[in-house]
N, C-alpha and C positions, 0 to 999 in steps of 0.2 A: 301520452301515445303507444311508448313499451308497454305500462300497465294494461290498456285493449289487447294491444299485439298474445301478452303473455297469459293473460285472460282467455282468448280465443285461442293459443295452442293448447292448455290443460284439459279443453272440452275433449282431446282427442288420447290424455294419456290413459295408460292403463287397455288398451287394446290389442288384441294377439296380434304376433308378426303375421299370424293367417291371414288374418280380416285384411290386412293391411296389402299381402298377394291379391286375395281375392279383390280386393280393391280396383287395384290395379291393373286384370286383367278385364274387369267390367270397364273401367275406362279405357283401356283399349278395343271393345268389341262395339259401346256404344258411342266413342268417338267416329268410329267407321259407319255406324248406324244412321248416313246423312241423307240420306236417298230419303228416309219415312218421310220427315217434314216437308217434302216437296213430292211427294208422291203423285197426293190429287192433281196438281200443277203438274207434272211430269206426265202423266196420266190424256187430262182433259185439253193443256195446250200442244206439248210434242206431239201426243201420238191422236190428239183429235177424237177422243173419246166421249162421247157426249156426259153431261152430270148424271143423268139418272145411269149409263153404266159404266159412267167409275167410281156409281154407289153400288153395282153388283161388285165389283171386282172387288171394293173397298169391305164389303161383305163376306166375301169368300175369303180375304186376309183374316178377319175376326173370328172365318170358319176354323180357318186351318191355328189360331192362335188355340181358337176355345181344346178344338182333338188336343192341338200340342201340350196344355195345360194338364188333360185329363191322365196323357197318358204319363209326360215326363213325373207325376204325381206317384202311380204304378210304379214306373220302374224304380223311382227311388228305393223304395220299400221291398226291393227284389234285389236290385243291381249296385244299389248305391248312388252316392250323390256324385261322386269322381267320374263315374263311367259316363254318369246320364249328363253331367255337363261337357264334356269333352268331345263324345256323340256330338250334342247338337251344336256345337263352336264349328267343327269341322266340315257337315254337314250343312248347317247355313252358310259357313263361306264358301263350298263347292256350288250351290243356290246361287246364288247374288251374282255367281262369271255366269249362270246358262241364264236368272229368268231378261236380262237386257237385252237380250236375242229376241225376247217374244212382242209381238206386237197382235198378235192377232188376241179377240174379244174372249172365247170358250178357254185358248189356251193362257191368254192370260189370266185369269178366272183360278185355272189349276194351280200352273204355276204359283200363286200366292198362295194358297190352301198350305202346300205343300211348303214352300219357304217359312210359314210364319207355323208350322206346325213343327218343325226341324226348332227355330230356334225359341219358341218360346216351351216346348221339351223342358230345357234347361232350364225354366223360371223357379219350380216347384225344386227344384235342388240346389241354385243358387238359397233360396230359406232354407233347408235343410245343412246347408254349408256352416252361413252362418250360424245357425245356431250350435252346431257344433264345434266351432271355432270361438265361442265367444262364451265368457260367464256370465252367471243369469243375471246378475246387476250391470251388466255390462253389453247386454239385446239392444236398446231402444238407442244409444249410441253408436252401435255395431252395424245395425240399418242405417243409420244416416250417413256414415260414411261409406255405405255403399252406394244411398243414393245419392251420394254429393258425388261422389264417381259416373255415376251415370249423367249426370244434369252438369259435371266437368265437360264428358264427353256432348252430351247433348247442345254447350254452349261454345266446342268448338264444331262441331258435326255439321251444323246450319250455317254457320260463319265461309267456314272454308265450303260448305257444298256448294253455299250459293257464287262465292269466287268460282269455283270448279266449273259449274253451269254455265257460267258469263264467258268463259275463257274456253275449256276444253270441251263442252257437253256432256250429256246425261250419262251417256257412258263412262263417264269417268270415275264416276259415284257408284255407279255398280262395280267396278274394280276396285276401288279401297274397300264400300263395304268388304266382299267377298275377301280379299287378302288382308286385314284386318283381324277377320274372325278366324282365319287359319293362322295369324299371328296370335292369335289369346293362345289358340289351341296349344300351341309351343310352348307359349309359356307356363300355361301353367303344368304340361309334365313337370316340366324342370323344375318348378316351385311347391306345385299342392299334391307332389305324387303322395300316394300315402303311404306308404313307405318312408317318406321323410317330415310328415309333417304331425300334429298332436293336437288332439280333440281338446279341450276341455272342460265339457259337457256334456257327461255320458244320460245315454236314454235310459229314463224307466219304462222300464215294461210292463204292463198292463193287462192283465187277464179280463177279459170281454169288451174290447176297447169299442168307445161308440161309433159310430159314421155318421160321418160331418152333416151326411142331408137328415139323418135324424135328432142332429139338434137344434132344435126350433130357434132361442136366440141368434145362434151361429149362422142359419138359413138368413134370417131376417133381413141381419146385419151382412150380409153377402148382397142380399137382393138393392139393400141403398147401395153399395159400394158400386152396383153396377149399373144402377141408374146416375150415381157423381159419375160414372166410369164415361158413361155416354153423354155427358155436358160436359166431360175437361178433353173427349179426344176429338172437341171440337177442334180445337186450339192446333189439333197438325194435318187437319183436312178443309172442313168447311170456311175456318175462320180465316188460311191461307189466301183463300181463294176471292173470300171478302176483301180482304188488303188490296188485293190484286187490282179486281175488277172494281172496287169503290173507291178505292185511294189510286191505282194506278200504279202501286209499287212496283215496284222488282224485283226477281229473285233473290239479289246480293240486297238490297232490303228488307225483305223477308226476312233472310237469311240470320239479321243484324237484331229482329227486334223478335224473331224467337231463341236467341242466345241470349240475349237479356234472362228468357226464365231460367237457363242453366247458369247465365251470372249469380244473380241472388239468391240463389241457392248454397250454391258452392263457397260463399261471401255468410251469407247470415245464419243459414239453416242448422249448424249443429250447432255454434251459440243459443238461435233458437230453443232449440230442442233439450237444449240441457236447462237455459233455463223457465222452459216451460213443465218439465218434468219436479222444479222444487215446490209447480203451484199444488191447488189441489181441486184436479180436474182427473176426469178418471181419460182413458182410452177413448171411450164410444164420445164424449162428450168431447174433445179434443178435437175428434174428427169430425161433429157438429158445427164445430167453428169454423173447421177447415170449409166444410163443405159449405156453408154459407158465402164465406168468402169468393169460393169463387164464383157461386151461382151469381153473387151481386156483379161482378164483374162484366156479367151480361148483359146491366141493367146500363151502365154507362155503354155497350154501343150501340144501343138504342138512337143517343145521340150521335149523328155522325155530320156535325159539323166543323169537328177540329181534330184535326189528326192528330195531334197529342193526346185525344183519346182512346186509342187503341195500343197505346204506349202503359196508362194507366193504366186501362184494362190488366193486360201485360203483369203488374204490376203487382193488383191485388188476387190474379189470377192464384199469380203464383206463390205468392203468401201461405192462401188458403192449400194449394197442394203442399208446402213445407209441411206446416203443421196437422195435415189430414194421414198423407200416406206412410210417417213414420208409425203414427198411430194404433192406424188399421193395423199394419202388419202386426205390431209388438202387441194385440188386440187378438188378432190370428195366431200367434209364436203361443200366446198363454192360454189360449181354449186348446191348442190340440193335446194338452195335459189331456182332455178326452178321448181323445184317440189313436190316435197314427201319424206322427207327423207329414211321412210324403203323404197322405190325403188329406188331411186337412189342406194343407195346402196347396196342394193339386188343386183344392174345391175354390180357395182364398183367390187363387192367379183366376183361372177358371170363370171369375166374378168381372174379370179385366177382359175378356174374352168376349162374352157377353155381348160388354159394350163397345169391344170392337165391331162384330156382326150390327149391329144392330144403330150403333150410336153416327158413323161413317155414315150410312146409310141411310138414315132416317135425317139426319141430318141436307144431306143434298135435295134427297128427294124432296123436301119440305121448303128449302131452298126454289129448288127450280119452278114448283107451284104457286109459290109464294110471295116469297122474297126472303133476304136477311131477316129483314124487323120479324118477322113471323117465327123467322125460327129460335133466335132468341129469347122470344118471348115463350115457346114451347120449354128450351132449356128454364130460364125460370123458374117453370111449373114442375120440371122432374125434380130442379132441385129442393125446393116446398115440400111434393110425396116424400124423396128421401128425405129432407129432414123427419117429418112423419114418421117414417120407420125405424129411423134411428132413436129417437126419443120412449118409442113401445120397448126396441134393444133396451134401453138406462131404463124403464122400468122393467121389466122383466128381471135384468139383472138384479137389480135390487132388491129381490127375493129369492134370491140363490145365494148358496155362498160362492166369491168369485174362485177359479182354479189361479194358483199359485202360477209363476213363472215355471214353464218346462225344462226340464234338462236333458236334450236328446245328442247321438251321434246317429253313424249309417252303419248299414248294416256289414 
């Protein structure tokens, strides 16, 4: 047992102080984002919006995420990652406190567009900060630590959120979300102020940097990730409704199932990534493996005879997520050597915003028209298309010299 614990803790060694602070800020922020997994239920069951209306509100959510990721990438290359993250945290916190008072359809669409634009404006900046605070050899583990913080927050958030809903109602969630964002902003000014931090990886400025949208393998990779994202986001919109409608689970039970995702990641992801880094797999190959595992989890949901199958499905999807996301992040960071970090990581973040735009809406519209079973078959089909695109990317990369891991800093 001691050996197992020592091997686990050894996977965290060598990471910088700044990465640990960045992870703590991420943990506080994500632990507060407990309203997101319950958003579809809140809109449908509490505010009594129809599923098509919920789908369009979630599309507004995705459009805001898309706009925010684009804006954040641009701002990172202009004012630097620190200011972008700080502004994102402050204004996201304020907007959470505003959204809780909105109840009409069009104002709800507009409010969630603004909220997610401000929230995801910080996403590319977090990637840039991570690169600046990490040695090149530690980037994958640094990415994994940030993800661990995100998922530890998501494991705490849904569990606490479900209890808050059952005892105090949905308003309590919005208060907690808003206040934790503001607290994370205050903490950041104290521990990651540029005057007090040390950057470990300096940007190598290149002449005539390549634009990410002209990088064909990168674009195909992002299209595949967007399709993967459409599949994955169902676990935070359509799938919770499936738990409630088909298995008659309450918000507290749904929160615990969603929390299982974060708990598994906290316990297994860092040692899993450390182990996989020793294997002879490329970043793209690892992404393919994770993609197929997550897609396969929806095969299990086709079987509705046993409630335990939804837990097994969540476990398989989580292991797919653990494998795919760190290595897809690493591929994007390494590929950004061809251009500017902010631009490349902004487009990377936008691929997941596209998933929010189309994923929630398509899942709910198909469910409303044809039922959950058809939705799961549709998602399995998207998984196969994403796999084909990643296979093409793998073949294209085999015919070129792969970029070395990039060294970056803010301006």
